[in-house]
All heavy atoms as TSV, in Angstrom:
chain	resi	resn	atom	element	x	y	z
A	1	MET	N	N	28.350	4.882	-8.640
A	1	MET	CA	C	27.413	5.541	-7.832
A	1	MET	C	C	25.917	4.972	-8.112
A	1	MET	O	O	25.643	4.938	-9.288
A	1	MET	CB	C	27.216	7.093	-7.872
A	1	MET	CG	C	26.169	7.711	-7.176
A	1	MET	SD	S	25.863	9.485	-7.595
A	1	MET	CE	C	27.316	10.260	-6.872
A	2	ALA	N	N	25.201	4.527	-7.134
A	2	ALA	CA	C	23.739	4.000	-7.373
A	2	ALA	C	C	22.865	5.268	-7.535
A	2	ALA	O	O	22.951	6.203	-7.003
A	2	ALA	CB	C	23.378	3.159	-6.173
A	3	GLN	N	N	21.967	5.002	-8.579
A	3	GLN	CA	C	20.874	5.938	-8.775
A	3	GLN	C	C	19.578	5.357	-8.822
A	3	GLN	O	O	19.433	4.058	-9.001
A	3	GLN	CB	C	21.157	6.581	-10.138
A	3	GLN	CG	C	22.351	7.507	-10.150
A	3	GLN	CD	C	22.490	8.224	-11.437
A	3	GLN	OE1	O	21.724	8.236	-12.231
A	3	GLN	NE2	N	23.587	9.089	-11.535
A	4	ILE	N	N	18.500	6.028	-8.556
A	4	ILE	CA	C	17.138	5.594	-8.557
A	4	ILE	C	C	16.196	6.658	-8.973
A	4	ILE	O	O	16.390	7.784	-8.747
A	4	ILE	CB	C	16.729	5.094	-7.102
A	4	ILE	CG1	C	15.354	4.324	-7.098
A	4	ILE	CG2	C	16.749	6.062	-6.063
A	4	ILE	CD1	C	15.163	3.483	-5.809
A	5	ASP	N	N	15.234	6.272	-9.736
A	5	ASP	CA	C	14.238	7.150	-10.144
A	5	ASP	C	C	13.161	7.344	-9.058
A	5	ASP	O	O	12.338	6.530	-8.767
A	5	ASP	CB	C	13.493	6.751	-11.508
A	5	ASP	CG	C	12.534	7.677	-12.054
A	5	ASP	OD1	O	12.281	8.709	-11.388
A	5	ASP	OD2	O	12.013	7.316	-13.151
A	6	LEU	N	N	13.226	8.482	-8.354
A	6	LEU	CA	C	12.422	8.786	-7.151
A	6	LEU	C	C	11.054	8.869	-7.408
A	6	LEU	O	O	10.155	8.469	-6.672
A	6	LEU	CB	C	12.964	9.986	-6.448
A	6	LEU	CG	C	14.315	10.056	-5.848
A	6	LEU	CD1	C	14.704	11.261	-5.134
A	6	LEU	CD2	C	14.436	8.780	-4.967
A	7	ASP	N	N	10.655	9.186	-8.790
A	7	ASP	CA	C	9.315	9.262	-9.029
A	7	ASP	C	C	8.616	7.954	-9.185
A	7	ASP	O	O	7.493	7.675	-9.015
A	7	ASP	CB	C	9.096	9.911	-10.530
A	7	ASP	CG	C	9.296	11.411	-10.462
A	7	ASP	OD1	O	9.087	11.989	-9.363
A	7	ASP	OD2	O	9.913	11.922	-11.470
A	8	LYS	N	N	9.331	6.872	-9.282
A	8	LYS	CA	C	8.932	5.566	-9.476
A	8	LYS	C	C	8.790	4.827	-8.081
A	8	LYS	O	O	8.150	3.763	-7.901
A	8	LYS	CB	C	9.787	4.677	-10.364
A	8	LYS	CG	C	9.718	4.997	-11.701
A	8	LYS	CD	C	10.544	4.125	-12.634
A	8	LYS	CE	C	10.391	4.605	-14.088
A	8	LYS	NZ	N	11.102	3.615	-14.995
A	9	VAL	N	N	9.437	5.303	-7.067
A	9	VAL	CA	C	9.443	4.639	-5.799
A	9	VAL	C	C	8.843	5.597	-4.606
A	9	VAL	O	O	8.585	4.958	-3.550
A	9	VAL	CB	C	10.901	4.277	-5.331
A	9	VAL	CG1	C	11.521	3.252	-6.350
A	9	VAL	CG2	C	11.702	5.468	-5.158
A	10	LEU	N	N	8.623	6.772	-4.887
A	10	LEU	CA	C	8.104	7.692	-3.839
A	10	LEU	C	C	6.723	8.383	-4.432
A	10	LEU	O	O	6.504	8.532	-5.523
A	10	LEU	CB	C	9.072	8.925	-3.563
A	10	LEU	CG	C	10.305	8.425	-2.965
A	10	LEU	CD1	C	11.258	9.646	-2.759
A	10	LEU	CD2	C	10.190	7.733	-1.609
A	11	ASP	N	N	5.866	8.470	-3.368
A	11	ASP	CA	C	4.622	9.344	-3.627
A	11	ASP	C	C	5.032	10.578	-4.147
A	11	ASP	O	O	6.114	11.200	-3.717
A	11	ASP	CB	C	3.704	9.434	-2.500
A	11	ASP	CG	C	2.926	8.124	-2.030
A	11	ASP	OD1	O	2.774	7.245	-3.022
A	11	ASP	OD2	O	2.369	8.076	-1.080
A	12	LYS	N	N	4.258	11.250	-4.953
A	12	LYS	CA	C	4.539	12.645	-5.422
A	12	LYS	C	C	4.969	13.678	-4.413
A	12	LYS	O	O	5.878	14.387	-4.692
A	12	LYS	CB	C	3.267	13.136	-6.193
A	12	LYS	CG	C	3.133	12.465	-7.609
A	12	LYS	CD	C	1.903	13.072	-8.257
A	12	LYS	CE	C	1.747	12.231	-9.566
A	12	LYS	NZ	N	0.519	12.763	-10.319
A	13	ALA	N	N	4.269	13.594	-3.199
A	13	ALA	CA	C	4.537	14.564	-2.142
A	13	ALA	C	C	6.103	14.415	-1.627
A	13	ALA	O	O	6.626	15.316	-1.083
A	13	ALA	CB	C	3.632	14.440	-1.012
A	14	TRP	N	N	6.715	13.337	-1.933
A	14	TRP	CA	C	8.013	13.104	-1.345
A	14	TRP	C	C	9.097	13.119	-2.535
A	14	TRP	O	O	10.302	13.103	-2.123
A	14	TRP	CB	C	8.025	11.814	-0.699
A	14	TRP	CG	C	7.341	11.836	0.570
A	14	TRP	CD1	C	6.038	11.493	0.803
A	14	TRP	CD2	C	7.745	12.445	1.931
A	14	TRP	NE1	N	5.562	11.770	2.153
A	14	TRP	CE2	C	6.613	12.332	2.711
A	14	TRP	CE3	C	8.958	12.910	2.320
A	14	TRP	CZ2	C	6.635	12.740	4.066
A	14	TRP	CZ3	C	8.945	13.335	3.607
A	14	TRP	CH2	C	7.886	13.364	4.401
A	15	ALA	N	N	8.871	13.071	-3.785
A	15	ALA	CA	C	9.710	12.917	-4.813
A	15	ALA	C	C	10.693	14.074	-4.856
A	15	ALA	O	O	11.864	13.792	-5.377
A	15	ALA	CB	C	8.935	12.649	-6.143
A	16	ASP	N	N	10.406	15.266	-4.431
A	16	ASP	CA	C	11.305	16.377	-4.554
A	16	ASP	C	C	11.993	16.639	-3.232
A	16	ASP	O	O	12.808	17.602	-3.202
A	16	ASP	CB	C	10.595	17.634	-5.024
A	16	ASP	CG	C	9.486	18.069	-3.994
A	16	ASP	OD1	O	9.169	17.305	-3.160
A	16	ASP	OD2	O	8.983	19.188	-4.151
A	17	LYS	N	N	11.946	15.712	-2.235
A	17	LYS	CA	C	12.577	15.903	-1.079
A	17	LYS	C	C	14.028	15.430	-1.057
A	17	LYS	O	O	14.325	14.624	-1.878
A	17	LYS	CB	C	11.798	15.225	0.134
A	17	LYS	CG	C	10.378	15.667	0.219
A	17	LYS	CD	C	10.200	17.009	0.821
A	17	LYS	CE	C	8.663	17.140	0.984
A	17	LYS	NZ	N	8.225	18.479	0.690
A	18	ASP	N	N	14.862	15.941	-0.146
A	18	ASP	CA	C	16.230	15.482	-0.152
A	18	ASP	C	C	16.256	14.131	0.570
A	18	ASP	O	O	15.260	13.634	1.248
A	18	ASP	CB	C	17.144	16.525	0.442
A	18	ASP	CG	C	16.854	16.730	1.905
A	18	ASP	OD1	O	16.037	16.114	2.529
A	18	ASP	OD2	O	17.507	17.701	2.472
A	19	LEU	N	N	17.435	13.413	0.385
A	19	LEU	CA	C	17.463	12.049	0.915
A	19	LEU	C	C	17.284	11.989	2.514
A	19	LEU	O	O	16.489	11.007	2.998
A	19	LEU	CB	C	18.745	11.415	0.603
A	19	LEU	CG	C	19.025	10.036	0.931
A	19	LEU	CD1	C	17.978	9.070	0.245
A	19	LEU	CD2	C	20.462	9.481	0.494
A	20	PRO	N	N	17.894	12.796	3.345
A	20	PRO	CA	C	17.608	12.685	4.752
A	20	PRO	C	C	16.028	12.746	5.021
A	20	PRO	O	O	15.567	12.108	5.933
A	20	PRO	CB	C	18.320	13.968	5.292
A	20	PRO	CG	C	19.538	14.137	4.395
A	20	PRO	CD	C	18.783	13.844	2.988
A	21	ALA	N	N	15.379	13.736	4.310
A	21	ALA	CA	C	13.918	13.915	4.610
A	21	ALA	C	C	13.101	12.676	4.217
A	21	ALA	O	O	12.248	12.161	4.872
A	21	ALA	CB	C	13.400	15.082	3.848
A	22	VAL	N	N	13.572	11.952	3.151
A	22	VAL	CA	C	12.925	10.773	2.599
A	22	VAL	C	C	13.304	9.631	3.655
A	22	VAL	O	O	12.287	8.946	3.945
A	22	VAL	CB	C	13.355	10.365	1.260
A	22	VAL	CG1	C	12.952	8.990	0.948
A	22	VAL	CG2	C	12.960	11.362	0.243
A	23	LEU	N	N	14.311	9.590	4.123
A	23	LEU	CA	C	14.692	8.369	5.089
A	23	LEU	C	C	14.032	8.683	6.440
A	23	LEU	O	O	13.588	7.707	7.160
A	23	LEU	CB	C	16.282	8.385	5.261
A	23	LEU	CG	C	17.172	7.938	4.122
A	23	LEU	CD1	C	18.444	8.069	4.426
A	23	LEU	CD2	C	16.678	6.472	3.757
A	24	ASP	N	N	13.679	9.942	6.767
A	24	ASP	CA	C	12.862	10.132	7.853
A	24	ASP	C	C	11.392	10.132	7.805
A	24	ASP	O	O	10.598	10.191	8.711
A	24	ASP	CB	C	13.306	11.559	8.614
A	24	ASP	CG	C	14.703	11.558	9.187
A	24	ASP	OD1	O	15.144	10.471	9.533
A	24	ASP	OD2	O	15.202	12.647	9.343
A	25	ALA	N	N	11.003	9.934	6.507
A	25	ALA	CA	C	9.513	10.052	6.143
A	25	ALA	C	C	8.987	8.662	6.636
A	25	ALA	O	O	9.520	7.791	6.801
A	25	ALA	CB	C	9.403	10.172	4.666
A	26	PRO	N	N	7.635	8.777	6.889
A	26	PRO	CA	C	6.863	7.431	7.179
A	26	PRO	C	C	7.069	6.590	5.992
A	26	PRO	O	O	7.233	7.064	4.747
A	26	PRO	CB	C	5.424	7.944	7.475
A	26	PRO	CG	C	5.299	9.246	6.829
A	26	PRO	CD	C	6.637	9.901	6.757
A	27	VAL	N	N	6.913	5.307	6.240
A	27	VAL	CA	C	6.946	4.289	5.076
A	27	VAL	C	C	5.811	4.528	4.046
A	27	VAL	O	O	6.069	4.065	2.916
A	27	VAL	CB	C	6.993	2.832	5.608
A	27	VAL	CG1	C	8.168	2.553	6.408
A	27	VAL	CG2	C	5.764	2.492	6.502
A	28	SER	N	N	4.817	5.187	4.480
A	28	SER	CA	C	3.731	5.468	3.471
A	28	SER	C	C	4.296	6.388	2.381
A	28	SER	O	O	3.518	6.598	1.352
A	28	SER	CB	C	2.578	5.883	4.134
A	28	SER	OG	O	2.788	7.191	4.777
A	29	ALA	N	N	5.401	7.066	2.530
A	29	ALA	CA	C	5.904	7.833	1.461
A	29	ALA	C	C	6.396	7.009	0.316
A	29	ALA	O	O	6.517	7.555	-0.797
A	29	ALA	CB	C	7.179	8.753	2.062
A	30	LEU	N	N	6.633	5.776	0.555
A	30	LEU	CA	C	7.037	4.800	-0.666
A	30	LEU	C	C	5.763	4.538	-1.418
A	30	LEU	O	O	4.622	4.278	-0.902
A	30	LEU	CB	C	7.569	3.539	-0.039
A	30	LEU	CG	C	8.897	3.666	0.726
A	30	LEU	CD1	C	9.150	2.409	1.375
A	30	LEU	CD2	C	9.964	4.063	-0.197
A	31	LYS	N	N	5.895	4.604	-2.704
A	31	LYS	CA	C	4.749	4.317	-3.689
A	31	LYS	C	C	4.234	2.887	-3.389
A	31	LYS	O	O	4.922	2.018	-3.432
A	31	LYS	CB	C	5.150	4.583	-5.066
A	31	LYS	CG	C	4.064	4.614	-6.036
A	31	LYS	CD	C	4.461	4.996	-7.438
A	31	LYS	CE	C	4.697	6.495	-7.515
A	31	LYS	NZ	N	4.862	6.992	-8.916
A	32	GLY	N	N	2.854	2.971	-3.202
A	32	GLY	CA	C	2.188	1.606	-3.004
A	32	GLY	C	C	2.013	1.232	-1.613
A	32	GLY	O	O	1.494	0.169	-1.258
A	33	VAL	N	N	2.609	1.914	-0.667
A	33	VAL	CA	C	2.495	1.610	0.794
A	33	VAL	C	C	1.505	2.616	1.294
A	33	VAL	O	O	1.722	3.881	1.514
A	33	VAL	CB	C	3.893	1.702	1.601
A	33	VAL	CG1	C	3.614	1.432	3.019
A	33	VAL	CG2	C	4.928	0.860	1.004
A	34	SER	N	N	0.402	2.021	1.843
A	34	SER	CA	C	-0.729	2.861	2.466
A	34	SER	C	C	-0.483	3.231	3.889
A	34	SER	O	O	0.511	2.628	4.556
A	34	SER	CB	C	-2.047	2.089	2.381
A	34	SER	OG	O	-2.020	1.038	3.242
A	35	ASP	N	N	-1.094	4.159	4.339
A	35	ASP	CA	C	-0.922	4.594	5.889
A	35	ASP	C	C	-1.312	3.315	6.743
A	35	ASP	O	O	-0.655	3.149	7.634
A	35	ASP	CB	C	-1.883	5.708	6.312
A	35	ASP	CG	C	-1.562	7.079	5.555
A	35	ASP	OD1	O	-0.283	7.223	5.286
A	35	ASP	OD2	O	-2.365	7.933	5.432
A	36	ARG	N	N	-2.217	2.503	6.335
A	36	ARG	CA	C	-2.646	1.424	7.174
A	36	ARG	C	C	-1.536	0.314	7.103
A	36	ARG	O	O	-1.153	-0.247	8.123
A	36	ARG	CB	C	-3.996	0.740	6.508
A	36	ARG	CG	C	-4.322	-0.591	7.160
A	36	ARG	CD	C	-4.973	-0.483	8.507
A	36	ARG	NE	N	-5.406	-1.773	9.191
A	36	ARG	CZ	C	-5.000	-2.154	10.240
A	36	ARG	NH1	N	-4.343	-1.302	11.032
A	36	ARG	NH2	N	-5.415	-3.279	10.647
A	37	GLN	N	N	-0.889	0.051	5.875
A	37	GLN	CA	C	0.145	-0.783	5.923
A	37	GLN	C	C	1.337	-0.313	6.741
A	37	GLN	O	O	2.081	-1.055	7.361
A	37	GLN	CB	C	0.601	-0.948	4.425
A	37	GLN	CG	C	-0.437	-1.800	3.710
A	37	GLN	CD	C	-0.156	-1.716	2.145
A	37	GLN	OE1	O	0.267	-0.768	1.714
A	37	GLN	NE2	N	-0.399	-2.939	1.507
A	38	GLY	N	N	1.544	1.025	6.676
A	38	GLY	CA	C	2.594	1.625	7.591
A	38	GLY	C	C	2.403	1.433	8.984
A	38	GLY	O	O	3.321	1.075	9.809
A	39	LYS	N	N	1.141	1.507	9.432
A	39	LYS	CA	C	0.708	1.301	10.831
A	39	LYS	C	C	1.073	-0.196	11.232
A	39	LYS	O	O	1.418	-0.499	12.245
A	39	LYS	CB	C	-0.748	1.635	11.070
A	39	LYS	CG	C	-1.162	1.478	12.374
A	39	LYS	CD	C	-2.566	1.989	12.549
A	39	LYS	CE	C	-3.039	1.840	14.131
A	39	LYS	NZ	N	-4.391	2.202	14.370
A	40	LEU	N	N	0.613	-1.035	10.364
A	40	LEU	CA	C	0.843	-2.543	10.501
A	40	LEU	C	C	2.415	-2.937	10.707
A	40	LEU	O	O	2.703	-3.725	11.456
A	40	LEU	CB	C	0.128	-3.370	9.402
A	40	LEU	CG	C	-1.276	-3.384	9.396
A	40	LEU	CD1	C	-1.832	-4.003	8.196
A	40	LEU	CD2	C	-1.871	-3.946	10.735
A	41	LEU	N	N	3.243	-2.246	9.791
A	41	LEU	CA	C	4.693	-2.446	9.958
A	41	LEU	C	C	5.123	-1.983	11.303
A	41	LEU	O	O	5.980	-2.639	11.881
A	41	LEU	CB	C	5.423	-1.705	8.829
A	41	LEU	CG	C	5.403	-2.362	7.376
A	41	LEU	CD1	C	5.823	-1.488	6.240
A	41	LEU	CD2	C	6.149	-3.665	7.532
A	42	ASP	N	N	4.635	-0.840	11.780
A	42	ASP	CA	C	5.009	-0.304	13.055
A	42	ASP	C	C	4.591	-1.190	14.160
A	42	ASP	O	O	5.306	-1.596	14.938
A	42	ASP	CB	C	4.315	1.076	13.333
A	42	ASP	CG	C	4.771	1.776	14.547
A	42	ASP	OD1	O	5.764	1.359	15.196
A	42	ASP	OD2	O	4.092	2.715	14.919
A	43	GLU	N	N	3.391	-1.735	14.118
A	43	GLU	CA	C	2.853	-2.710	15.099
A	43	GLU	C	C	3.622	-3.919	15.054
A	43	GLU	O	O	3.933	-4.488	16.190
A	43	GLU	CB	C	1.308	-2.863	14.901
A	43	GLU	CG	C	0.475	-1.878	15.224
A	43	GLU	CD	C	-0.943	-1.938	14.850
A	43	GLU	OE1	O	-1.297	-3.175	14.298
A	43	GLU	OE2	O	-1.810	-1.064	14.827
A	44	ALA	N	N	3.921	-4.522	14.000
A	44	ALA	CA	C	4.678	-5.815	13.893
A	44	ALA	C	C	6.163	-5.686	14.162
A	44	ALA	O	O	6.638	-6.657	14.819
A	44	ALA	CB	C	4.408	-6.455	12.461
A	45	PHE	N	N	6.687	-4.730	13.509
A	45	PHE	CA	C	8.232	-4.657	13.719
A	45	PHE	C	C	8.760	-3.371	14.261
A	45	PHE	O	O	10.075	-3.166	14.384
A	45	PHE	CB	C	8.752	-4.874	12.194
A	45	PHE	CG	C	8.371	-6.092	11.534
A	45	PHE	CD1	C	7.530	-6.111	10.617
A	45	PHE	CD2	C	8.926	-7.322	12.053
A	45	PHE	CE1	C	7.140	-7.338	9.986
A	45	PHE	CE2	C	8.607	-8.448	11.540
A	45	PHE	CZ	C	7.705	-8.630	10.477
A	46	GLY	N	N	8.079	-2.436	14.645
A	46	GLY	CA	C	8.503	-1.100	15.049
A	46	GLY	C	C	9.014	-0.284	13.988
A	46	GLY	O	O	9.831	0.672	14.234
A	47	VAL	N	N	8.587	-0.512	12.707
A	47	VAL	CA	C	9.101	0.288	11.583
A	47	VAL	C	C	8.236	1.504	11.449
A	47	VAL	O	O	7.011	1.411	11.202
A	47	VAL	CB	C	9.036	-0.544	10.378
A	47	VAL	CG1	C	9.267	0.267	9.160
A	47	VAL	CG2	C	10.003	-1.611	10.400
A	48	LYS	N	N	8.757	2.699	11.565
A	48	LYS	CA	C	8.030	3.985	11.480
A	48	LYS	C	C	8.518	4.764	10.256
A	48	LYS	O	O	7.754	5.366	9.700
A	48	LYS	CB	C	8.293	4.834	12.822
A	48	LYS	CG	C	7.689	4.283	14.005
A	48	LYS	CD	C	7.973	5.144	15.171
A	48	LYS	CE	C	7.551	4.663	16.519
A	48	LYS	NZ	N	6.782	3.558	16.718
A	49	THR	N	N	9.759	4.670	9.824
A	49	THR	CA	C	10.318	5.490	8.771
A	49	THR	C	C	10.845	4.556	7.697
A	49	THR	O	O	11.042	3.375	7.768
A	49	THR	CB	C	11.521	6.366	9.288
A	49	THR	OG1	O	12.534	5.503	9.509
A	49	THR	CG2	C	11.038	7.225	10.459
A	50	VAL	N	N	11.130	5.241	6.617
A	50	VAL	CA	C	11.839	4.596	5.434
A	50	VAL	C	C	13.120	4.024	5.807
A	50	VAL	O	O	13.509	2.880	5.534
A	50	VAL	CB	C	11.956	5.565	4.251
A	50	VAL	CG1	C	12.735	4.915	3.184
A	50	VAL	CG2	C	10.535	5.998	3.672
A	51	ALA	N	N	13.914	4.652	6.710
A	51	ALA	CA	C	15.120	4.247	7.231
A	51	ALA	C	C	14.902	3.080	7.986
A	51	ALA	O	O	15.756	1.968	7.935
A	51	ALA	CB	C	15.898	5.254	7.925
A	52	ASP	N	N	13.861	3.010	8.954
A	52	ASP	CA	C	13.592	1.766	9.638
A	52	ASP	C	C	13.426	0.548	8.813
A	52	ASP	O	O	13.850	-0.517	9.117
A	52	ASP	CB	C	12.403	2.024	10.563
A	52	ASP	CG	C	12.592	3.065	11.630
A	52	ASP	OD1	O	13.788	3.417	12.053
A	52	ASP	OD2	O	11.526	3.486	12.222
A	53	LEU	N	N	12.650	0.643	7.842
A	53	LEU	CA	C	12.304	-0.383	6.926
A	53	LEU	C	C	13.582	-0.815	6.127
A	53	LEU	O	O	13.788	-2.192	6.110
A	53	LEU	CB	C	11.262	0.024	5.816
A	53	LEU	CG	C	10.835	-1.053	4.855
A	53	LEU	CD1	C	10.206	-2.217	5.585
A	53	LEU	CD2	C	9.831	-0.519	3.785
A	54	ALA	N	N	14.454	0.074	5.697
A	54	ALA	CA	C	15.613	-0.241	5.086
A	54	ALA	C	C	16.630	-1.116	6.010
A	54	ALA	O	O	17.476	-1.913	5.512
A	54	ALA	CB	C	16.371	0.990	4.559
A	55	ASN	N	N	16.509	-0.745	7.314
A	55	ASN	CA	C	17.380	-1.386	8.231
A	55	ASN	C	C	16.774	-2.659	8.882
A	55	ASN	O	O	17.414	-3.186	9.811
A	55	ASN	CB	C	17.815	-0.357	9.232
A	55	ASN	CG	C	18.842	0.657	8.646
A	55	ASN	OD1	O	19.645	0.356	7.873
A	55	ASN	ND2	N	18.622	1.956	8.951
A	56	LEU	N	N	15.565	-2.937	8.571
A	56	LEU	CA	C	14.842	-4.131	9.227
A	56	LEU	C	C	15.617	-5.319	9.019
A	56	LEU	O	O	15.868	-5.689	7.782
A	56	LEU	CB	C	13.483	-4.092	8.619
A	56	LEU	CG	C	12.624	-5.245	9.390
A	56	LEU	CD1	C	12.310	-5.112	10.805
A	56	LEU	CD2	C	11.243	-5.308	8.451
A	57	LYS	N	N	16.118	-5.989	9.943
A	57	LYS	CA	C	16.938	-7.219	9.808
A	57	LYS	C	C	16.183	-8.248	9.023
A	57	LYS	O	O	17.005	-9.021	8.234
A	57	LYS	CB	C	17.510	-7.669	11.122
A	57	LYS	CG	C	16.468	-8.327	11.939
A	57	LYS	CD	C	17.046	-8.768	13.241
A	57	LYS	CE	C	15.965	-9.408	14.236
A	57	LYS	NZ	N	16.633	-9.860	15.538
A	58	TYR	N	N	15.010	-8.422	9.133
A	58	TYR	CA	C	14.283	-9.454	8.392
A	58	TYR	C	C	14.359	-9.163	6.821
A	58	TYR	O	O	14.515	-10.122	6.041
A	58	TYR	CB	C	12.954	-9.741	8.850
A	58	TYR	CG	C	12.813	-9.991	10.401
A	58	TYR	CD1	C	12.394	-9.020	11.167
A	58	TYR	CD2	C	13.388	-11.120	10.917
A	58	TYR	CE1	C	12.318	-9.228	12.539
A	58	TYR	CE2	C	13.449	-11.346	12.248
A	58	TYR	CZ	C	12.849	-10.365	13.040
A	58	TYR	OH	O	12.914	-10.616	14.453
A	59	ALA	N	N	14.146	-7.976	6.509
A	59	ALA	CA	C	14.202	-7.537	5.112
A	59	ALA	C	C	15.737	-7.688	4.556
A	59	ALA	O	O	15.932	-8.172	3.512
A	59	ALA	CB	C	13.834	-5.997	4.954
A	60	ARG	N	N	16.692	-7.283	5.332
A	60	ARG	CA	C	18.055	-7.576	4.967
A	60	ARG	C	C	18.398	-8.998	4.762
A	60	ARG	O	O	18.967	-9.418	3.875
A	60	ARG	CB	C	19.029	-7.012	5.884
A	60	ARG	CG	C	18.997	-5.417	5.903
A	60	ARG	CD	C	19.974	-4.766	6.895
A	60	ARG	NE	N	19.994	-3.429	6.774
A	60	ARG	CZ	C	21.045	-2.744	6.103
A	60	ARG	NH1	N	21.912	-3.470	5.597
A	60	ARG	NH2	N	21.010	-1.417	6.092
A	61	TRP	N	N	17.813	-9.776	5.710
A	61	TRP	CA	C	18.133	-11.335	5.603
A	61	TRP	C	C	17.430	-11.796	4.256
A	61	TRP	O	O	18.168	-12.566	3.531
A	61	TRP	CB	C	17.516	-12.082	6.797
A	61	TRP	CG	C	18.124	-11.832	8.108
A	61	TRP	CD1	C	19.471	-11.189	8.207
A	61	TRP	CD2	C	17.821	-12.173	9.300
A	61	TRP	NE1	N	19.827	-11.126	9.612
A	61	TRP	CE2	C	18.720	-11.751	10.271
A	61	TRP	CE3	C	16.666	-12.830	9.744
A	61	TRP	CZ2	C	18.613	-11.984	11.710
A	61	TRP	CZ3	C	16.431	-12.964	11.277
A	61	TRP	CH2	C	17.431	-12.566	12.066
A	62	ALA	N	N	16.200	-11.498	4.090
A	62	ALA	CA	C	15.557	-11.870	2.801
A	62	ALA	C	C	16.253	-11.503	1.596
A	62	ALA	O	O	16.349	-12.223	0.680
A	62	ALA	CB	C	14.133	-11.379	2.767
A	63	GLN	N	N	16.713	-10.215	1.486
A	63	GLN	CA	C	17.357	-9.701	0.404
A	63	GLN	C	C	18.727	-10.448	0.218
A	63	GLN	O	O	19.108	-10.806	-0.861
A	63	GLN	CB	C	17.732	-8.223	0.589
A	63	GLN	CG	C	18.266	-7.532	-0.704
A	63	GLN	CD	C	18.504	-6.001	-0.396
A	63	GLN	OE1	O	18.753	-5.589	0.654
A	63	GLN	NE2	N	18.303	-5.262	-1.561
A	64	ALA	N	N	19.487	-10.788	1.285
A	64	ALA	CA	C	20.745	-11.472	1.196
A	64	ALA	C	C	20.507	-12.935	0.723
A	64	ALA	O	O	21.219	-13.400	-0.239
A	64	ALA	CB	C	21.435	-11.661	2.634
A	65	LEU	N	N	19.424	-13.590	1.065
A	65	LEU	CA	C	19.060	-14.874	0.565
A	65	LEU	C	C	18.722	-14.856	-0.863
A	65	LEU	O	O	19.105	-15.755	-1.718
A	65	LEU	CB	C	17.968	-15.526	1.346
A	65	LEU	CG	C	18.298	-15.892	2.866
A	65	LEU	CD1	C	16.982	-16.198	3.536
A	65	LEU	CD2	C	19.267	-17.008	2.890
A	66	ALA	N	N	17.947	-13.863	-1.303
A	66	ALA	CA	C	17.609	-13.694	-2.707
A	66	ALA	C	C	18.806	-13.431	-3.540
A	66	ALA	O	O	18.909	-13.982	-4.698
A	66	ALA	CB	C	16.551	-12.536	-2.897
A	67	THR	N	N	19.742	-12.774	-2.955
A	67	THR	CA	C	21.017	-12.450	-3.730
A	67	THR	C	C	21.780	-13.719	-3.911
A	67	THR	O	O	22.498	-13.965	-4.908
A	67	THR	CB	C	21.907	-11.432	-2.939
A	67	THR	OG1	O	21.108	-10.193	-2.911
A	67	THR	CG2	C	23.244	-11.105	-3.734
A	68	LEU	N	N	21.749	-14.554	-2.930
A	68	LEU	CA	C	22.520	-15.844	-3.067
A	68	LEU	C	C	21.898	-16.876	-3.973
A	68	LEU	O	O	22.528	-17.832	-4.410
A	68	LEU	CB	C	22.684	-16.452	-1.666
A	68	LEU	CG	C	23.535	-15.600	-0.659
A	68	LEU	CD1	C	23.412	-16.363	0.803
A	68	LEU	CD2	C	24.960	-15.680	-1.107
A	69	ASP	N	N	20.642	-16.728	-4.305
A	69	ASP	CA	C	19.932	-17.567	-5.122
A	69	ASP	C	C	20.463	-17.478	-6.530
A	69	ASP	O	O	20.227	-16.593	-7.236
A	69	ASP	CB	C	18.505	-17.196	-5.066
A	69	ASP	CG	C	17.607	-18.282	-5.957
A	69	ASP	OD1	O	18.129	-19.336	-6.272
A	69	ASP	OD2	O	16.417	-17.985	-6.328
A	70	THR	N	N	21.130	-18.579	-7.030
A	70	THR	CA	C	21.628	-18.754	-8.296
A	70	THR	C	C	20.687	-19.447	-9.318
A	70	THR	O	O	20.881	-19.546	-10.467
A	70	THR	CB	C	23.041	-19.448	-8.311
A	70	THR	OG1	O	22.758	-20.798	-7.737
A	70	THR	CG2	C	24.004	-18.676	-7.621
A	71	SER	N	N	19.625	-19.911	-8.726
A	71	SER	CA	C	18.692	-20.612	-9.616
A	71	SER	C	C	17.946	-19.796	-10.571
A	71	SER	O	O	17.432	-20.193	-11.566
A	71	SER	CB	C	17.629	-21.422	-8.776
A	71	SER	OG	O	16.792	-20.602	-8.001
A	72	ALA	N	N	17.811	-18.497	-10.284
A	72	ALA	CA	C	17.148	-17.518	-11.154
A	72	ALA	C	C	17.920	-17.172	-12.403
A	72	ALA	O	O	17.429	-16.570	-13.368
A	72	ALA	CB	C	16.710	-16.302	-10.411
A	73	THR	N	N	19.221	-17.518	-12.439
A	73	THR	CA	C	20.045	-17.082	-13.553
A	73	THR	C	C	20.285	-18.224	-14.538
A	73	THR	O	O	19.987	-19.282	-14.442
A	73	THR	CB	C	21.466	-16.636	-13.082
A	73	THR	OG1	O	21.976	-17.689	-12.387
A	73	THR	CG2	C	21.375	-15.402	-12.369
């Protein structure tokens, strides 16, 4: 089972919320993402929520490419 320290990835206001609430939260719920950056993600890619960002095909493609990169090992 995968685990993550929510205090490290979420703003304090969201760290105690359940997973469905976090996935429905605006991307600014992620630590280090401002409201302005969230607005820009929405304008550029239609990303409004944490789930939208997680499912963004460009992010998935980049993650897959990074996983395939064996030069870092």
